[in-house]
N, C-alpha and C positions, 0 to 999 in steps of 0.2 A: 753739513756736507754739501747740500745743494748750493749754498752760497759760495763755498770754496771752489767747487768745480765750475760753476757758471761764471764766476769772476775770472777764473783761469782761462776759460773759453772766450772771455771778452763780452759776455752777455749776462750781466748781473740779474739774477732771478731770485724769487723767494718761493717757498713751499706754497704759499697762498696763491701766487700767480700761476704756478704749475697746476694747482687744484682747479682754479677757474678755467684754465686752458683745457685741461682734461675733460671737465664737465661739458664745456661748450663743444669740443670736438666730438665727444661721445653723442651728444644730442644731434649734431649735424649728420653724423653717420647713421644713427638708429632712428631718429625722429620719434623717440619714445621718452617723454618727460618722466613717466613713472619709473622706468628703468634707471634713468640718471638720478632721480630722487633717491631710489633705493641704494644705488652704488655710493652716492655721496653721503648717505646717512641723514638726509633731511626729513623731518617729520611733516613739514608743510611744503606743498609744491610751489607756493609763492617764493619761498626762500630759494628754491632751485632755479626758478626763472630769473630771479635777480642775480644769483650767484654765477650763473653761466652765460649771462648776456643773451639769453634766448630771445627776448623781446626784440632787441636791435637786429639780430640775425633774421628773425621771421619777418619783420617789417621790411627790411632791405630786400629780401628775396621775394616777398609777395609783390612788391612794386616792380622788381625786375621781371617777374613772371607775367605781369600785365603787358609788357612790351611784346610778348609773343602772340597776344590775341589780335585777331584781325576783324 
């Protein structure tokens, strides 16, 4: 169903991609890895960080935040 409607919209997606995106967006909003881990059903927080691209997000924003220091 996801494939059918996403292709009709012109943006082919998979359930896997939607799950990754949901986890990443949830982390960005809540900043709570444990919450994301529970919602995604992961037993290991390392899986959650890999699955949601949290490392890349955190690295990028940590460097950006350094620009505001004087």
